[in-house]
N, C-alpha and C positions, 0 to 999 in steps of 0.2 A: 365242784370238780369230780369228774367221773373217776371211778376207781379202776376199772378194767378196760383195756383195749387189746383185742386179739386181732391177728390177721391171718389170712389164708393167701398163700402165694403160689398158685399153680403155674406151671409152665405150658405154653401153648405149643406143645410138641406132638399133639395128637389127641385122641379121645381121652376124656377124663375116665380114669378107672376107679374101682371101688376103694382102693387105698387112698387116692387123692380125696375122694369124697369123704371118707372116714376122717382123715386129718382135718379137713374143713369143718366137718360136723362137730368134732370136739371143740375146736376154737369157737364155733358159733354157739354151741350150747353153753359153754363156760361164760362167754360174754352175756348171753341172754339171762343166765341164772343170776349173775352178779350185777345186772343193770348196766352193763357196759356196752361198748360198741365193737361191732364186728367189721373188720376192714378186708376188702379185696384188693390184692396187689397182683398184677400180672408179671410173672418172672420170665421175661422175654429175651434174656441176654444169650441164650443158646440159639443164635440165628441160623446156624448150620442144620438144626433139626426143627426149625420153625415150620408149622403146618398151617397153610392158609385156611382160615375159617375156624381155627381151633379156639381162638379167643371168644368168638361168638358162641361156640359150643359150651365153653366154660360157663358163660353167663346163663345160657338156656338151661343147662344142667342144674345149676344151683337154684334158679327160679323154679324149675320143674319140681324139685324136692322141697321147695318152700324155705330155702335159706336166703334171706334178704340181707344185704350188706348195707351198712350205714355210711361208708365212705368207700370210694373205689374210683376206677378210671371214668366211670359215668356218673359218679355222685361226688362232687367236690367236698373237700374237707380241709382242715388245717395243716395236714401233713403230706400233701401230694408233692410231686406227681405220683400217681399209683400204678405207673407202668415203669418197671425197673430200668429199662434202657433210657428212660427220660430223666433218670436220677443222676446220671453220670456227673453232671456239673456240681452236685452236692458232694460227691465222693472224691472227686479229682483233687481238690486242695489237700485233703488228708493223705491221699496216696502220695502226692508230691512231698508232703512233710516227711512221711516215712522214708521215702527215697533220700531225701536231703540229710536226714539224721542217720542214715545208714542201716535202718531197720527193715528195709525192702530194697529190691533192685528190679530193674527192667529185664525181661526175658526176651531175647531176640531169636529164640529157637523156632525152627519151622515146625509145622504139624508133623512132618515126617520125622524129624529128629526126635520130637517128643514121643511119637509112637514107637520108634526104635528103643528109646530108654524105658518106656512102659513095658515093652515086651521082654526086654532084658531083665528088668526087675521081676517080672512075672516068672521068667524061666528060673530065677534064683530063689523063687518063693517069697519075694519080698513085695511089700505094697509100694506102689509108685505114688 
């Protein structure tokens, strides 16, 4: 049984920046040092900021710097799917359980209402 599994989960919302690459490099090097696996998962849940072609750019950037992954959207493994939006069916039963037990609730606020609340909290110097 392998000891270490790390993952890098960049969001396809534009070009990969040095901060993304650094985070991925830490996970990659840790996995390699300990004989583990490095997983790539695409964090595509922010569809409002999704940039066409950014996923392919993530793949190419990682390959260009020599960071190969052991499991990911294009390399099957035992813990897929490796695209976050495709994992909804895995999480939904747990979300429903939290709602049924009273530990979570559904939010029906519009984006505009949430933005108003965010701005009001900011004006008070609070974190929203």
